N, C-alpha and C positions, 0 to 999 in steps of 0.2 A: 592494847589500845584502850584509852579511857573513854568515858561516855561523852565528854565535851568534844574531843577530837572526832569521835564517830558522828556526832550531831553536825559538826561543821562540814564533814565530808559527805554527808548523806546526799545532798543535792547533786554533787559531782558523780556519785556512784549511780544514781538513777538516771542522770542525764547522759552519761557517756559509757560507763563500764557495763551496765546491764544491756543496753542496746548493742554495744560492741561485742559482748559475748554471744548474743543471739546471732549477729551477723557472722561471727567467727564460727559458729556452729554450721552455718551455710558453707563456709569455706572448707570445713572438715570433710564435706562430701567429695571434694576433689583433692585433698591433701592428706595423705596418711599420717604425716607428722603432726598436723593440727588435730587430726582425729585421735591420735594417741594422747595428746595433751588433755583433751576434754572428756575422754571416755574411760578414765581410769576407774577400776573397781576397788573394793575394799582390800582384796588380795593384792592388788597392784596399785597401791596408793602413789599419788604423784610426788615426785621429789620436790625439794625447795626450788631447784632450778626450773622444773616443769611448771610449778605454781607461778613463779615469776614470769615465765614465758607467756602463760595464759593471761596473767594480769596486764602485762605490758601490751600484749597483742590486743587485748580487749579495749584498752585505752586508745591505742592507735586506730583500731577499727571503729571505735565509737566516735572519735573525732572526724574520721572520714565520713561516717554515716551522717554526722551532724552537718557536714558540708553539703552533702546531697540533700538533706532535709531543707537547708536554707535555700537551695536552688529550686526545689520542687514544692514543698509544703508551704513555705513562707510566701512564695510567689503566688500560689493558689489563693491563700488567705488574703494577700494584698490585692489581687485582681478581683476578688469577690467582695470587696468593701471593708475588710478588716485591716485598717492601716494604723500605724502608730501615731498617736497625737504628738503635736509639737510641744514637748515638755519644756518647762522652764528650768534648765539645769543650773541657772544662777541661784536657785534655792537649794541646791543639793548639799552644800556644806552644812547647813543647819538641820537637814533631814536625811543625812546619809544613813543612819542606823535604820530608819524606817524603810528607806529605799532598798537596802540590802535584805531586810526581812521580807519585803514583797518579792524581791528577786528570787530568794530561796523558797518562798512559800507558793509562788505562782509560776515564775518563768522556768524554774528547774523542772517542774511537773509538765509544763508545755514541752520542754525539750525531751522528756522521757516519752510522752505519748507520740510526739511527732517523729522522734528518732526511732522509736520502736516500730512505728508504722513502716518506715523504710527498711529496717532490719528484718522484720517478719516477712515482708514482700520478697526481699532478696533470698532469705533462707528457704521460703516456700518454692520460689523459682528454682533454686539450686537442688532442692529435693526432687522436683518434677524432672529436671534434666538428668540427674544422676540415677534415678530409678527408671528412666525411659518410660515414664508415664505421661500421657497427655492429659489435658484438662478433663476429658470425658472419663478416662480411666480412673482419675482421682476420686470421682464420686462425691461422697459426703465431705471429704476433706476440703473441697472447694467451698462448700457452704460454711464450714467452720472458719475457714480462712477469711471469707468475705465478711462474716459477722464480726470477727475480731478486728479486721481493718476498719470497718465502719465505727466500731466503738472507739478505737484509738484515734481516728480522725476527728470524731465528734468531740472527744475529750480534749484534743489538742486545740481545737477552735475555742472551746469554752474557757480553758485555762488561759489562753493568750488574750482573749477578750477581757477577762477579769484582771489580768496583769496590766493591760493598757489602761483600763478604767481606774484602777486603784492607784496606780502611779500618777495618773493625771490628777486625781483628787489630792494626792500628797504634794506634788510639786507645782501643780497649776499648769496651765497651757498658755501658749502665746495667742494673743487676740488676733482673730482673722488670719490664720496662717495660710500662705499660698505656696505650697511646696512645688518645686520645679518637677518637670516630668522626669521620671527615672530617679527619684530621690534615693539616696544611699541607704541600704538596709544591710546591716552587718550581721554575720551569722551568730554572734554572741548576744544579739538582742539590744545592744546599746549603740546604735548607729547614729551618725550625724543626720539631722533632719534639716534639709535645706528649706528655709522659710525666711520671708522678709521680717525684719524686726518690727516689733509693735510700734506703730506711729506715736502712741501715747508716751512711750518711754524715751523718745528722742528729745534732747534738750532744745529749748527754744532759743534761737540766736537772735538777739535784738540789735539791729544796726543803729548807730547814733544818727539823729536827724541832722541834715546838712545845715551848716552855719549860715545865718542870713547875710547876704551881701551888704557891705557898708554903702550908704548912699552919699553921693557927693553934695557939697554945700549948695551947688546950683540947683540940684534936684529938690533939696529941702525947701529952697526959696520958691520953687515952682509949685510944690505941694501946699505951701502956706498961703498961696494966693487964692 
């Protein structure tokens, strides 16, 4: 795999595969098959088929985690005031390269932090259940878990805010947007924003003035008196 291809896929790896692998680790507590995939030692190196199973399972699990993230974390950010501006996608054609750069440099990191927040919570809960430990018995593990989740959530909010702000600077925003209640927010971050069009962008339609009614000769004689 060359450097260019690796750089192009880096955002997808951190957004889906890594969180998916962490969630898959949680699944391994209940599945001996999955546990065999991810716990191979040097003496028992995984086969090509086993490596493919782990990779494909991590991608599928990561996409599922991303869907849960959209339902939970995106909703929390949205309800607490962090909403996506009404970007002017009419400017996207001329600024597509910059938009893709911001998407890889900010939104992919938001997906990593937020997806990892969900994956870590799932894996920690799976560990507690499989080990028959309650929250009290976990002891300091609860503290470590809580600190990690706070860090992941704070970073997810910061990276999402930066993404919204800098894309708005790049594309511009619709003047005085009035989004409808329950505006669509897609899990991939590029959802349709229901907003009324800018009144200044509407063409002004000028109606021709009505033609003057012709006056009769008798009326002209009356006006001349």
